[in-house]
C-alpha positions in Angstrom: 7.8 17.7 1.4 4.5 16.7 3.0 1.7 14.5 1.5 -1.7 15.7 2.5 -3.5 12.3 1.4 -1.7 10.5 4.0 -2.6 10.8 7.7 0.2 9.1 9.2 3.7 9.5 6.7 5.6 7.6 9.2 3.5 4.5 8.8 3.0 4.9 5.0 7.1 4.7 4.7 7.7 2.0 7.1 5.3 -0.1 5.1 6.5 1.0 1.9 9.8 -0.1 3.2 8.5 -3.4 3.9 7.4 -3.7 0.4 3.6 -2.7 0.2 2.2 -0.6 -2.9 1.9 2.9 -2.2 -2.2 2.1 -2.8 -1.8 -0.4 0.1 0.3 1.7 2.3 -1.6 4.7 2.0 -4.9 2.6 2.8 -3.5 1.2 5.8 -1.7 4.5 7.5 -5.0 6.4 6.4 -7.5 3.3 8.4 -4.9 3.4 11.7 -5.1 7.4 12.0 -8.2 7.3 11.7 -9.7 4.1 13.9 -6.7 3.2 15.6 -4.3 0.5 15.4 -6.2 -2.3 17.1 -9.3 -1.7 15.4 -7.7 -2.3 12.0 -5.4 -5.3 13.1 -8.3 -7.0 14.0 -10.0 -6.0 11.0 -7.4 -7.0 8.2 -7.0 -10.5 6.6 -4.2 -12.2 5.5 -3.9 -12.5 1.4 -1.2 -15.0 0.0 1.5 -14.1 -1.3 2.1 -12.8 -4.9 5.3 -15.4 -5.2 2.2 -18.1 -4.6 0.0 -16.8 -7.6 0.2 -18.0 -11.1 1.4 -16.0 -14.1 -2.1 -15.7 -15.2 -3.5 -14.9 -12.2 -0.6 -11.8 -11.6 -1.8 -11.0 -15.4 -5.4 -10.9 -14.2 -4.6 -8.8 -11.2 -2.0 -6.2 -12.8 -5.4 -6.0 -15.9 -7.8 -5.2 -12.7 -5.3 -2.4 -11.3 -5.2 -0.7 -14.9 -1.4 -1.9 -15.5 0.2 -1.9 -19.1 2.7 -4.1 -20.6 2.4 -6.7 -18.1 1.6 -9.7 -21.0 5.8 -10.4 -21.8 7.0 -10.1 -18.3 7.9 -13.1 -16.4 6.7 -13.9 -13.3 9.6 -12.1 -10.8 8.7 -8.7 -13.0 4.9 -9.2 -12.3 5.5 -9.5 -8.7 7.8 -6.5 -8.5 5.5 -4.6 -10.8 2.5 -5.7 -8.7 4.1 -4.7 -5.4 5.5 -1.4 -6.7 2.7 0.1 -8.6 
């Protein structure tokens, strides 16, 4: 079923398959549809991998995103939840 809030569903699905969160994939796919891939590619930076973050930083990010139940999770579980929120 098509999602009317997604402007480029094919790119969205590719990004999700690569492990991007739903929010990030939607943001990127809609930006590409609006401004073109070369414009978006030049603007974007490179964030560090969640695997390189400390557990404290991962918990802080989970809190910022409004996730629940993260305080007792292990690092691998936090990384998975942040990637798939």
